[in-house]
A tleap script that builds the chain and sets N, CA, C and O, in Angstrom:
source leaprc.protein.ff14SB
mol = sequence {
  NMET LEU PHE VAL VAL ALA ALA ALA ILE VAL
  ASP GLY ASP GLY ARG VAL LEU VAL GLN GLN
  ARG PRO ALA GLY THR SER MET ALA GLY LEU
  TRP GLU PHE PRO GLY GLY LYS VAL GLU PRO
  GLY GLU ARG PRO GLU ALA ALA LEU ILE ARG
  GLU LEU HIE GLU GLU LEU GLY ILE ASP VAL
  GLU ALA ALA CYS LEU ALA PRO ALA CYS PHE
  ALA SER GLU PRO LEU GLY ASP ARG HIE LEU
  LEU LEU LEU LEU TYR ALA LEU ARG LYS TRP
  ARG GLY VAL PRO GLU PRO ARG HIE ALA HIE
  ALA LEU LYS TRP LEU ARG PRO VAL GLU LEU
  HIE ARG LEU ASP MET PRO PRO ALA ASP LYS
  PRO LEU ILE GLY LEU LEU GLU ALA LEU CVAL
}
set mol.1.N position { -64.966 10.774 15.233 }
set mol.1.CA position { -64.684 9.375 14.982 }
set mol.1.C position { -65.216 8.556 16.149 }
set mol.1.O position { -64.959 8.872 17.311 }
set mol.2.N position { -65.949 7.516 15.833 }
set mol.2.CA position { -66.485 6.599 16.838 }
set mol.2.C position { -65.755 5.272 16.683 }
set mol.2.O position { -65.883 4.607 15.654 }
set mol.3.N position { -64.997 4.886 17.691 }
set mol.3.CA position { -64.256 3.636 17.658 }
set mol.3.C position { -65.079 2.544 18.319 }
set mol.3.O position { -65.532 2.690 19.454 }
set mol.4.N position { -65.267 1.438 17.587 }
set mol.4.CA position { -66.048 0.302 18.078 }
set mol.4.C position { -65.213 -0.953 17.865 }
set mol.4.O position { -64.509 -1.086 16.863 }
set mol.5.N position { -65.304 -1.872 18.828 }
set mol.5.CA position { -64.620 -3.158 18.716 }
set mol.5.C position { -65.664 -4.265 18.705 }
set mol.5.O position { -66.722 -4.138 19.321 }
set mol.6.N position { -65.360 -5.346 18.002 }
set mol.6.CA position { -66.268 -6.488 17.950 }
set mol.6.C position { -65.448 -7.758 17.823 }
set mol.6.O position { -64.276 -7.732 17.448 }
set mol.7.N position { -66.099 -8.877 18.148 }
set mol.7.CA position { -65.428 -10.167 18.077 }
set mol.7.C position { -66.151 -11.110 17.144 }
set mol.7.O position { -67.376 -11.228 17.183 }
set mol.8.N position { -65.384 -11.781 16.304 }
set mol.8.CA position { -65.874 -12.921 15.547 }
set mol.8.C position { -65.522 -14.126 16.411 }
set mol.8.O position { -64.424 -14.674 16.319 }
set mol.9.N position { -66.470 -14.527 17.249 }
set mol.9.CA position { -66.254 -15.647 18.166 }
set mol.9.C position { -66.521 -16.928 17.387 }
set mol.9.O position { -67.638 -17.170 16.929 }
set mol.10.N position { -65.482 -17.743 17.242 }
set mol.10.CA position { -65.553 -18.934 16.395 }
set mol.10.C position { -65.486 -20.178 17.269 }
set mol.10.O position { -64.557 -20.340 18.060 }
set mol.11.N position { -66.482 -21.062 17.121 }
set mol.11.CA position { -66.485 -22.298 17.901 }
set mol.11.C position { -65.692 -23.394 17.192 }
set mol.11.O position { -65.165 -23.174 16.102 }
set mol.12.N position { -65.607 -24.562 17.804 }
set mol.12.CA position { -64.839 -25.674 17.261 }
set mol.12.C position { -65.356 -26.210 15.943 }
set mol.12.O position { -64.627 -26.901 15.232 }
set mol.13.N position { -66.612 -25.904 15.600 }
set mol.13.CA position { -67.204 -26.339 14.336 }
set mol.13.C position { -67.085 -25.287 13.236 }
set mol.13.O position { -67.632 -25.468 12.148 }
set mol.14.N position { -66.372 -24.181 13.508 }
set mol.14.CA position { -66.191 -23.136 12.506 }
set mol.14.C position { -67.378 -22.198 12.379 }
set mol.14.O position { -67.497 -21.468 11.395 }
set mol.15.N position { -68.266 -22.216 13.384 }
set mol.15.CA position { -69.412 -21.300 13.363 }
set mol.15.C position { -69.059 -20.027 14.123 }
set mol.15.O position { -68.238 -20.039 15.040 }
set mol.16.N position { -69.699 -18.925 13.721 }
set mol.16.CA position { -69.449 -17.610 14.314 }
set mol.16.C position { -70.696 -17.182 15.084 }
set mol.16.O position { -71.821 -17.393 14.631 }
set mol.17.N position { -70.484 -16.582 16.244 }
set mol.17.CA position { -71.593 -16.113 17.081 }
set mol.17.C position { -72.010 -14.704 16.669 }
set mol.17.O position { -71.172 -13.811 16.543 }
set mol.18.N position { -73.308 -14.516 16.461 }
set mol.18.CA position { -73.867 -13.184 16.226 }
set mol.18.C position { -74.999 -12.976 17.214 }
set mol.18.O position { -75.608 -13.931 17.698 }
set mol.19.N position { -75.272 -11.707 17.505 }
set mol.19.CA position { -76.349 -11.371 18.431 }
set mol.19.C position { -77.312 -10.404 17.765 }
set mol.19.O position { -76.932 -9.625 16.890 }
set mol.20.N position { -78.567 -10.468 18.196 }
set mol.20.CA position { -79.601 -9.604 17.635 }
set mol.20.C position { -79.817 -8.414 18.551 }
set mol.20.O position { -80.033 -8.568 19.753 }
set mol.21.N position { -79.755 -7.220 17.964 }
set mol.21.CA position { -79.923 -5.990 18.748 }
set mol.21.C position { -81.334 -5.923 19.316 }
set mol.21.O position { -82.300 -6.211 18.609 }
set mol.22.N position { -81.462 -5.544 20.589 }
set mol.22.CA position { -82.786 -5.522 21.222 }
set mol.22.C position { -83.654 -4.355 20.768 }
set mol.22.O position { -83.157 -3.363 20.233 }
set mol.23.N position { -84.947 -4.490 20.990 }
set mol.23.CA position { -85.893 -3.409 20.705 }
set mol.23.C position { -85.523 -2.187 21.538 }
set mol.23.O position { -84.995 -2.310 22.643 }
set mol.24.N position { -85.805 -1.017 20.997 }
set mol.24.CA position { -85.538 0.228 21.712 }
set mol.24.C position { -84.118 0.746 21.551 }
set mol.24.O position { -83.755 1.752 22.160 }
set mol.25.N position { -83.309 0.072 20.739 }
set mol.25.CA position { -81.945 0.539 20.473 }
set mol.25.C position { -81.848 0.943 19.008 }
set mol.25.O position { -82.709 0.599 18.199 }
set mol.26.N position { -80.786 1.678 18.678 }
set mol.26.CA position { -80.592 1.991 17.264 }
set mol.26.C position { -80.333 0.680 16.520 }
set mol.26.O position { -79.671 -0.218 17.040 }
set mol.27.N position { -80.847 0.584 15.330 }
set mol.27.CA position { -80.714 -0.612 14.488 }
set mol.27.C position { -81.289 -1.866 15.168 }
set mol.27.O position { -80.765 -2.967 15.004 }
set mol.28.N position { -82.373 -1.680 15.931 }
set mol.28.CA position { -83.014 -2.796 16.629 }
set mol.28.C position { -83.376 -3.903 15.642 }
set mol.28.O position { -83.813 -3.636 14.522 }
set mol.29.N position { -83.187 -5.141 16.074 }
set mol.29.CA position { -83.531 -6.294 15.265 }
set mol.29.C position { -82.436 -6.768 14.331 }
set mol.29.O position { -82.509 -7.888 13.825 }
set mol.30.N position { -81.407 -5.936 14.083 }
set mol.30.CA position { -80.317 -6.343 13.212 }
set mol.30.C position { -79.370 -7.285 13.961 }
set mol.30.O position { -79.253 -7.226 15.185 }
set mol.31.N position { -78.706 -8.143 13.208 }
set mol.31.CA position { -77.734 -9.077 13.763 }
set mol.31.C position { -76.341 -8.471 13.648 }
set mol.31.O position { -76.016 -7.846 12.639 }
set mol.32.N position { -75.515 -8.656 14.681 }
set mol.32.CA position { -74.188 -8.053 14.711 }
set mol.32.C position { -73.196 -8.947 15.435 }
set mol.32.O position { -73.569 -9.886 16.138 }
set mol.33.N position { -71.926 -8.629 15.245 }
set mol.33.CA position { -70.879 -9.280 16.007 }
set mol.33.C position { -70.848 -8.638 17.391 }
set mol.33.O position { -70.938 -7.414 17.491 }
set mol.34.N position { -70.723 -9.429 18.469 }
set mol.34.CA position { -70.714 -8.855 19.821 }
set mol.34.C position { -69.543 -7.893 20.023 }
set mol.34.O position { -68.445 -8.117 19.514 }
set mol.35.N position { -69.791 -6.840 20.759 }
set mol.35.CA position { -68.762 -5.847 21.062 }
set mol.35.C position { -69.401 -4.544 21.450 }
set mol.35.O position { -70.554 -4.516 21.880 }
set mol.36.N position { -68.659 -3.454 21.303 }
set mol.36.CA position { -69.213 -2.159 21.675 }
set mol.36.C position { -68.191 -1.043 21.541 }
set mol.36.O position { -67.131 -1.208 20.937 }
set mol.37.N position { -68.537 0.087 22.117 }
set mol.37.CA position { -67.731 1.301 21.988 }
set mol.37.C position { -66.469 1.235 22.846 }
set mol.37.O position { -66.449 0.655 23.931 }
set mol.38.N position { -65.421 1.854 22.310 }
set mol.38.CA position { -64.180 2.041 23.057 }
set mol.38.C position { -64.317 3.356 23.815 }
set mol.38.O position { -64.544 4.406 23.214 }
set mol.39.N position { -64.179 3.295 25.138 }
set mol.39.CA position { -64.291 4.492 25.968 }
set mol.39.C position { -63.012 5.325 25.855 }
set mol.39.O position { -61.950 4.781 25.552 }
set mol.40.N position { -63.100 6.642 26.095 }
set mol.40.CA position { -61.898 7.488 26.036 }
set mol.40.C position { -60.792 6.947 26.949 }
set mol.40.O position { -61.037 6.627 28.113 }
set mol.41.N position { -59.583 6.851 26.411 }
set mol.41.CA position { -58.441 6.362 27.173 }
set mol.41.C position { -58.360 4.848 27.296 }
set mol.41.O position { -57.429 4.332 27.915 }
set mol.42.N position { -59.314 4.128 26.721 }
set mol.42.CA position { -59.353 2.671 26.832 }
set mol.42.C position { -58.685 2.040 25.607 }
set mol.42.O position { -58.898 2.488 24.480 }
set mol.43.N position { -57.887 1.012 25.827 }
set mol.43.CA position { -57.295 0.270 24.714 }
set mol.43.C position { -58.380 -0.582 24.059 }
set mol.43.O position { -59.273 -1.064 24.756 }
set mol.44.N position { -58.332 -0.782 22.740 }
set mol.44.CA position { -59.364 -1.570 22.066 }
set mol.44.C position { -59.540 -2.974 22.645 }
set mol.44.O position { -60.668 -3.437 22.815 }
set mol.45.N position { -58.437 -3.650 22.947 }
set mol.45.CA position { -58.539 -5.011 23.490 }
set mol.45.C position { -59.222 -5.010 24.858 }
set mol.45.O position { -60.036 -5.888 25.145 }
set mol.46.N position { -58.897 -4.031 25.698 }
set mol.46.CA position { -59.528 -3.928 27.013 }
set mol.46.C position { -61.023 -3.645 26.867 }
set mol.46.O position { -61.837 -4.178 27.620 }
set mol.47.N position { -61.376 -2.805 25.895 }
set mol.47.CA position { -62.788 -2.500 25.652 }
set mol.47.C position { -63.539 -3.753 25.222 }
set mol.47.O position { -64.662 -3.990 25.666 }
set mol.48.N position { -62.921 -4.556 24.358 }
set mol.48.CA position { -63.598 -5.759 23.878 }
set mol.48.C position { -63.743 -6.792 24.994 }
set mol.48.O position { -64.784 -7.440 25.105 }
set mol.49.N position { -62.728 -6.946 25.807 }
set mol.49.CA position { -62.818 -7.866 26.952 }
set mol.49.C position { -63.962 -7.434 27.867 }
set mol.49.O position { -64.754 -8.267 28.307 }
set mol.50.N position { -64.048 -6.138 28.154 }
set mol.50.CA position { -65.120 -5.602 29.006 }
set mol.50.C position { -66.482 -5.844 28.370 }
set mol.50.O position { -67.399 -6.333 29.030 }
set mol.51.N position { -66.618 -5.506 27.092 }
set mol.51.CA position { -67.902 -5.639 26.397 }
set mol.51.C position { -68.366 -7.100 26.323 }
set mol.51.O position { -69.549 -7.381 26.516 }
set mol.52.N position { -67.455 -8.020 26.049 }
set mol.52.CA position { -67.839 -9.428 25.951 }
set mol.52.C position { -68.290 -9.969 27.303 }
set mol.52.O position { -69.188 -10.808 27.373 }
set mol.53.N position { -67.668 -9.489 28.372 }
set mol.53.CA position { -68.124 -9.898 29.699 }
set mol.53.C position { -69.509 -9.323 30.006 }
set mol.53.O position { -70.386 -10.031 30.501 }
set mol.54.N position { -69.698 -8.031 29.707 }
set mol.54.CA position { -70.991 -7.383 29.966 }
set mol.54.C position { -72.105 -7.965 29.100 }
set mol.54.O position { -73.199 -8.228 29.601 }
set mol.55.N position { -71.846 -8.171 27.809 }
set mol.55.CA position { -72.892 -8.582 26.867 }
set mol.55.C position { -73.180 -10.071 26.872 }
set mol.55.O position { -74.327 -10.488 26.715 }
set mol.56.N position { -72.125 -10.885 27.054 }
set mol.56.CA position { -72.287 -12.335 26.905 }
set mol.56.C position { -71.962 -13.134 28.159 }
set mol.56.O position { -72.277 -14.322 28.235 }
set mol.57.N position { -71.325 -12.484 29.159 }
set mol.57.CA position { -70.953 -13.186 30.373 }
set mol.57.C position { -69.760 -14.116 30.205 }
set mol.57.O position { -69.591 -15.054 30.984 }
set mol.58.N position { -68.931 -13.865 29.194 }
set mol.58.CA position { -67.743 -14.700 28.998 }
set mol.58.C position { -66.491 -13.930 29.391 }
set mol.58.O position { -66.462 -12.700 29.358 }
set mol.59.N position { -65.456 -14.682 29.762 }
set mol.59.CA position { -64.168 -14.089 30.125 }
set mol.59.C position { -63.161 -14.402 29.036 }
set mol.59.O position { -63.082 -15.528 28.543 }
set mol.60.N position { -62.387 -13.380 28.668 }
set mol.60.CA position { -61.447 -13.476 27.557 }
set mol.60.C position { -60.103 -12.901 27.983 }
set mol.60.O position { -60.039 -11.885 28.676 }
set mol.61.N position { -59.035 -13.563 27.560 }
set mol.61.CA position { -57.674 -13.056 27.778 }
set mol.61.C position { -57.258 -12.242 26.550 }
set mol.61.O position { -57.581 -12.618 25.423 }
set mol.62.N position { -56.554 -11.146 26.754 }
set mol.62.CA position { -56.116 -10.296 25.639 }
set mol.62.C position { -55.292 -11.086 24.626 }
set mol.62.O position { -55.377 -10.821 23.427 }
set mol.63.N position { -54.500 -12.048 25.085 }
set mol.63.CA position { -53.656 -12.832 24.180 }
set mol.63.C position { -54.479 -13.689 23.212 }
set mol.63.O position { -53.957 -14.137 22.192 }
set mol.64.N position { -55.753 -13.919 23.521 }
set mol.64.CA position { -56.621 -14.737 22.661 }
set mol.64.C position { -57.323 -13.921 21.580 }
set mol.64.O position { -57.984 -14.489 20.710 }
set mol.65.N position { -57.188 -12.602 21.625 }
set mol.65.CA position { -57.815 -11.729 20.628 }
set mol.65.C position { -56.854 -11.509 19.469 }
set mol.65.O position { -55.802 -10.891 19.631 }
set mol.66.N position { -57.223 -12.017 18.302 }
set mol.66.CA position { -56.375 -11.858 17.117 }
set mol.66.C position { -56.981 -10.798 16.209 }
set mol.66.O position { -58.099 -10.985 15.731 }
set mol.67.N position { -56.277 -9.679 15.949 }
set mol.67.CA position { -56.809 -8.675 15.032 }
set mol.67.C position { -57.118 -9.320 13.684 }
set mol.67.O position { -56.271 -10.003 13.109 }
set mol.68.N position { -58.338 -9.101 13.181 }
set mol.68.CA position { -58.760 -9.758 11.941 }
set mol.68.C position { -58.927 -8.766 10.797 }
set mol.68.O position { -58.312 -8.932 9.743 }
set mol.69.N position { -59.740 -7.747 10.984 }
set mol.69.CA position { -59.996 -6.773 9.921 }
set mol.69.C position { -60.717 -5.576 10.521 }
set mol.69.O position { -60.984 -5.539 11.722 }
set mol.70.N position { -61.028 -4.605 9.684 }
set mol.70.CA position { -61.748 -3.435 10.154 }
set mol.70.C position { -62.734 -2.990 9.088 }
set mol.70.O position { -62.643 -3.385 7.925 }
set mol.71.N position { -63.684 -2.152 9.513 }
set mol.71.CA position { -64.628 -1.536 8.585 }
set mol.71.C position { -64.723 -0.065 8.929 }
set mol.71.O position { -64.596 0.322 10.091 }
set mol.72.N position { -64.946 0.758 7.908 }
set mol.72.CA position { -65.082 2.199 8.057 }
set mol.72.C position { -66.404 2.599 7.425 }
set mol.72.O position { -66.661 2.276 6.265 }
set mol.73.N position { -67.248 3.304 8.180 }
set mol.73.CA position { -68.607 3.582 7.707 }
set mol.73.C position { -69.099 4.923 8.249 }
set mol.73.O position { -68.960 5.184 9.444 }
set mol.74.N position { -69.682 5.796 7.380 }
set mol.74.CA position { -70.307 7.019 7.900 }
set mol.74.C position { -71.498 6.646 8.782 }
set mol.74.O position { -72.226 5.694 8.499 }
set mol.75.N position { -71.677 7.408 9.846 }
set mol.75.CA position { -72.769 7.150 10.784 }
set mol.75.C position { -73.352 8.491 11.208 }
set mol.75.O position { -72.956 9.056 12.228 }
set mol.76.N position { -74.304 8.998 10.412 }
set mol.76.CA position { -74.873 10.312 10.683 }
set mol.76.C position { -73.798 11.373 10.564 }
set mol.76.O position { -73.122 11.461 9.539 }
set mol.77.N position { -73.631 12.188 11.612 }
set mol.77.CA position { -72.621 13.241 11.592 }
set mol.77.C position { -71.268 12.750 12.122 }
set mol.77.O position { -70.338 13.541 12.281 }
set mol.78.N position { -71.164 11.458 12.393 }
set mol.78.CA position { -69.919 10.864 12.878 }
set mol.78.C position { -69.412 9.849 11.867 }
set mol.78.O position { -70.061 9.584 10.854 }
set mol.79.N position { -68.256 9.290 12.151 }
set mol.79.CA position { -67.709 8.235 11.304 }
set mol.79.C position { -67.305 7.075 12.212 }
set mol.79.O position { -66.601 7.268 13.203 }
set mol.80.N position { -67.761 5.864 11.862 }
set mol.80.CA position { -67.522 4.688 12.664 }
set mol.80.C position { -66.323 3.915 12.120 }
set mol.80.O position { -66.234 3.657 10.919 }
set mol.81.N position { -65.416 3.552 13.000 }
set mol.81.CA position { -64.313 2.663 12.665 }
set mol.81.C position { -64.493 1.425 13.538 }
set mol.81.O position { -64.361 1.492 14.760 }
set mol.82.N position { -64.796 0.293 12.900 }
set mol.82.CA position { -65.057 -0.966 13.590 }
set mol.82.C position { -63.841 -1.870 13.453 }
set mol.82.O position { -63.434 -2.213 12.343 }
set mol.83.N position { -63.264 -2.254 14.586 }
set mol.83.CA position { -62.121 -3.161 14.621 }
set mol.83.C position { -62.637 -4.544 14.995 }
set mol.83.O position { -63.195 -4.724 16.077 }
set mol.84.N position { -62.456 -5.522 14.113 }
set mol.84.CA position { -62.937 -6.878 14.365 }
set mol.84.C position { -61.760 -7.772 14.744 }
set mol.84.O position { -60.730 -7.801 14.069 }
set mol.85.N position { -61.944 -8.496 15.839 }
set mol.85.CA position { -60.957 -9.452 16.319 }
set mol.85.C position { -61.543 -10.854 16.198 }
set mol.85.O position { -62.745 -11.046 16.384 }
set mol.86.N position { -60.699 -11.827 15.886 }
set mol.86.CA position { -61.118 -13.230 15.907 }
set mol.86.C position { -60.828 -13.791 17.291 }
set mol.86.O position { -59.794 -13.495 17.891 }
set mol.87.N position { -61.752 -14.604 17.790 }
set mol.87.CA position { -61.631 -15.179 19.129 }
set mol.87.C position { -62.045 -16.641 19.066 }
set mol.87.O position { -63.165 -16.961 18.665 }
set mol.88.N position { -61.147 -17.519 19.459 }
set mol.88.CA position { -61.428 -18.957 19.432 }
set mol.88.C position { -61.356 -19.597 20.812 }
set mol.88.O position { -61.658 -20.781 20.956 }
set mol.89.N position { -60.965 -18.838 21.822 }
set mol.89.CA position { -60.814 -19.397 23.166 }
set mol.89.C position { -61.353 -18.405 24.186 }
set mol.89.O position { -60.951 -17.242 24.208 }
set mol.90.N position { -62.267 -18.874 25.031 }
set mol.90.CA position { -62.876 -18.051 26.078 }
set mol.90.C position { -63.344 -18.966 27.194 }
set mol.90.O position { -63.373 -20.187 27.039 }
set mol.91.N position { -63.712 -18.368 28.321 }
set mol.91.CA position { -64.256 -19.115 29.457 }
set mol.91.C position { -65.718 -18.723 29.640 }
set mol.91.O position { -66.064 -17.543 29.589 }
set mol.92.N position { -66.573 -19.723 29.853 }
set mol.92.CA position { -67.992 -19.491 30.075 }
set mol.92.C position { -68.803 -19.839 28.842 }
set mol.92.O position { -68.266 -20.134 27.774 }
set mol.93.N position { -70.115 -19.792 29.026 }
set mol.93.CA position { -71.055 -20.072 27.936 }
set mol.93.C position { -71.735 -18.758 27.565 }
set mol.93.O position { -72.382 -18.144 28.414 }
set mol.94.N position { -71.602 -18.312 26.309 }
set mol.94.CA position { -72.235 -17.043 25.921 }
set mol.94.C position { -73.749 -17.068 26.142 }
set mol.94.O position { -74.435 -18.020 25.769 }
set mol.95.N position { -74.243 -16.010 26.750 }
set mol.95.CA position { -75.683 -15.842 26.950 }
set mol.95.C position { -76.076 -14.427 26.557 }
set mol.95.O position { -75.279 -13.502 26.711 }
set mol.96.N position { -77.293 -14.243 26.051 }
set mol.96.CA position { -77.710 -12.914 25.552 }
set mol.96.C position { -78.119 -11.959 26.673 }
set mol.96.O position { -79.310 -11.758 26.908 }
set mol.97.N position { -77.149 -11.372 27.361 }
set mol.97.CA position { -77.443 -10.459 28.479 }
set mol.97.C position { -78.028 -9.124 28.006 }
set mol.97.O position { -78.898 -8.564 28.672 }
set mol.98.N position { -77.557 -8.608 26.861 }
set mol.98.CA position { -78.040 -7.328 26.347 }
set mol.98.C position { -78.605 -7.460 24.942 }
set mol.98.O position { -78.923 -6.451 24.313 }
set mol.99.N position { -78.734 -8.665 24.446 }
set mol.99.CA position { -79.231 -8.900 23.088 }
set mol.99.C position { -80.569 -9.617 23.165 }
set mol.99.O position { -80.911 -10.221 24.181 }
set mol.100.N position { -81.313 -9.542 22.082 }
set mol.100.CA position { -82.585 -10.262 22.005 }
set mol.100.C position { -82.345 -11.761 21.846 }
set mol.100.O position { -83.065 -12.568 22.433 }
set mol.101.N position { -81.333 -12.141 21.053 }
set mol.101.CA position { -81.045 -13.550 20.795 }
set mol.101.C position { -79.610 -13.711 20.310 }
set mol.101.O position { -78.967 -12.745 19.899 }
set mol.102.N position { -79.117 -14.952 20.366 }
set mol.102.CA position { -77.811 -15.316 19.836 }
set mol.102.C position { -77.994 -16.421 18.811 }
set mol.102.O position { -78.929 -17.217 18.898 }
set mol.103.N position { -77.079 -16.461 17.825 }
set mol.103.CA position { -77.060 -17.539 16.824 }
set mol.103.C position { -75.618 -17.903 16.522 }
set mol.103.O position { -74.744 -17.039 16.452 }
set mol.104.N position { -75.383 -19.207 16.341 }
set mol.104.CA position { -74.102 -19.699 15.845 }
set mol.104.C position { -74.310 -20.067 14.385 }
set mol.104.O position { -75.125 -20.939 14.083 }
set mol.105.N position { -73.594 -19.423 13.477 }
set mol.105.CA position { -73.754 -19.656 12.036 }
set mol.105.C position { -72.400 -19.787 11.354 }
set mol.105.O position { -71.404 -19.221 11.807 }
set mol.106.N position { -72.378 -20.532 10.274 }
set mol.106.CA position { -71.179 -20.581 9.440 }
set mol.106.C position { -71.055 -19.225 8.739 }
set mol.106.O position { -72.070 -18.597 8.439 }
set mol.107.N position { -69.832 -18.766 8.473 }
set mol.107.CA position { -69.667 -17.452 7.842 }
set mol.107.C position { -70.515 -17.260 6.585 }
set mol.107.O position { -71.071 -16.178 6.392 }
set mol.108.N position { -70.631 -18.266 5.730 }
set mol.108.CA position { -71.422 -18.122 4.501 }
set mol.108.C position { -72.902 -17.856 4.816 }
set mol.108.O position { -73.594 -17.222 4.019 }
set mol.109.N position { -73.388 -18.329 5.959 }
set mol.109.CA position { -74.784 -18.127 6.346 }
set mol.109.C position { -75.064 -16.697 6.815 }
set mol.109.O position { -76.219 -16.274 6.856 }
set mol.110.N position { -74.019 -15.957 7.165 }
set mol.110.CA position { -74.191 -14.582 7.637 }
set mol.110.C position { -74.738 -13.668 6.544 }
set mol.110.O position { -75.368 -12.654 6.846 }
set mol.111.N position { -74.505 -14.016 5.278 }
set mol.111.CA position { -74.975 -13.179 4.165 }
set mol.111.C position { -76.491 -13.015 4.164 }
set mol.111.O position { -76.988 -12.013 3.650 }
set mol.112.N position { -77.237 -13.956 4.716 }
set mol.112.CA position { -78.697 -13.885 4.678 }
set mol.112.C position { -79.294 -13.080 5.845 }
set mol.112.O position { -80.508 -12.883 5.904 }
set mol.113.N position { -78.454 -12.622 6.762 }
set mol.113.CA position { -78.940 -11.858 7.913 }
set mol.113.C position { -79.006 -10.365 7.598 }
set mol.113.O position { -78.231 -9.850 6.792 }
set mol.114.N position { -79.942 -9.687 8.246 }
set mol.114.CA position { -79.957 -8.222 8.232 }
set mol.114.C position { -78.937 -7.768 9.263 }
set mol.114.O position { -79.095 -8.011 10.459 }
set mol.115.N position { -77.885 -7.104 8.785 }
set mol.115.CA position { -76.802 -6.663 9.660 }
set mol.115.C position { -76.538 -5.176 9.446 }
set mol.115.O position { -76.876 -4.634 8.394 }
set mol.116.N position { -75.935 -4.508 10.438 }
set mol.116.CA position { -75.555 -3.103 10.243 }
set mol.116.C position { -74.589 -2.967 9.064 }
set mol.116.O position { -73.845 -3.901 8.766 }
set mol.117.N position { -74.595 -1.821 8.398 }
set mol.117.CA position { -73.730 -1.624 7.223 }
set mol.117.C position { -72.250 -1.891 7.485 }
set mol.117.O position { -71.552 -2.386 6.599 }
set mol.118.N position { -71.762 -1.577 8.670 }
set mol.118.CA position { -70.335 -1.781 8.959 }
set mol.118.C position { -69.986 -3.258 9.113 }
set mol.118.O position { -68.839 -3.640 8.885 }
set mol.119.N position { -70.947 -4.093 9.495 }
set mol.119.CA position { -70.676 -5.515 9.715 }
set mol.119.C position { -70.658 -6.315 8.411 }
set mol.119.O position { -69.890 -7.268 8.281 }
set mol.120.N position { -71.486 -5.938 7.459 }
set mol.120.CA position { -71.641 -6.695 6.209 }
set mol.120.C position { -70.323 -6.939 5.461 }
set mol.120.O position { -70.080 -8.073 5.048 }
set mol.121.N position { -69.456 -5.925 5.266 }
set mol.121.CA position { -68.231 -6.161 4.503 }
set mol.121.C position { -67.256 -7.118 5.186 }
set mol.121.O position { -66.330 -7.615 4.545 }
set mol.122.N position { -67.449 -7.378 6.457 }
set mol.122.CA position { -66.535 -8.243 7.196 }
set mol.122.C position { -66.791 -9.721 6.938 }
set mol.122.O position { -65.929 -10.559 7.204 }
set mol.123.N position { -67.978 -10.045 6.418 }
set mol.123.CA position { -68.358 -11.449 6.240 }
set mol.123.C position { -67.423 -12.168 5.271 }
set mol.123.O position { -66.986 -13.282 5.561 }
set mol.124.N position { -67.111 -11.566 4.141 }
set mol.124.CA position { -66.223 -12.193 3.177 }
set mol.124.C position { -64.848 -12.487 3.757 }
set mol.124.O position { -64.254 -13.525 3.466 }
set mol.125.N position { -64.352 -11.586 4.565 }
set mol.125.CA position { -63.062 -11.809 5.200 }
set mol.125.C position { -63.125 -12.956 6.201 }
set mol.125.O position { -62.177 -13.730 6.333 }
set mol.126.N position { -64.261 -13.058 6.910 }
set mol.126.CA position { -64.431 -14.175 7.838 }
set mol.126.C position { -64.485 -15.508 7.112 }
set mol.126.O position { -63.970 -16.511 7.605 }
set mol.127.N position { -65.108 -15.519 5.944 }
set mol.127.CA position { -65.159 -16.762 5.165 }
set mol.127.C position { -63.747 -17.249 4.857 }
set mol.127.O position { -63.493 -18.454 4.861 }
set mol.128.N position { -62.832 -16.326 4.592 }
set mol.128.CA position { -61.453 -16.706 4.283 }
set mol.128.C position { -60.677 -17.124 5.544 }
set mol.128.O position { -59.761 -17.943 5.462 }
set mol.129.N position { -61.036 -16.572 6.695 }
set mol.129.CA position { -60.319 -16.854 7.934 }
set mol.129.C position { -60.747 -18.149 8.609 }
set mol.129.O position { -59.928 -18.831 9.224 }
set mol.130.N position { -62.016 -18.487 8.499 }
set mol.130.CA position { -62.551 -19.625 9.286 }
set mol.130.C position { -62.435 -20.913 8.507 }
set mol.130.O position { -62.829 -21.970 8.999 }
savepdb mol mol.pdb
quit
């Protein structure tokens, strides 16, 4: 089982931040919700706070992470469990430190992006939340 955490970062206009995976990585060029792997012994919220700081340069308080939904997807010989949190409050301006690019889009606009299989089913739930 591969545990991954991600954030649906929502701005004041109801747009969600997505990032484009860089060249040379698995699923390069696809758009995804920012986040990453949960390390052994790490709590999901702590992993997401760490990942958002590393990937986007933003600071997040655990109390601002609201559990939103999850996705379950086979991934080769492993199985991925993606935990998505909604985030509406953070410090700093997101910048693409490990991504090719960032985009702010309304949830309905996410349907037109090429996204990893685990991210796609989350879009409908985001439309209802935002």
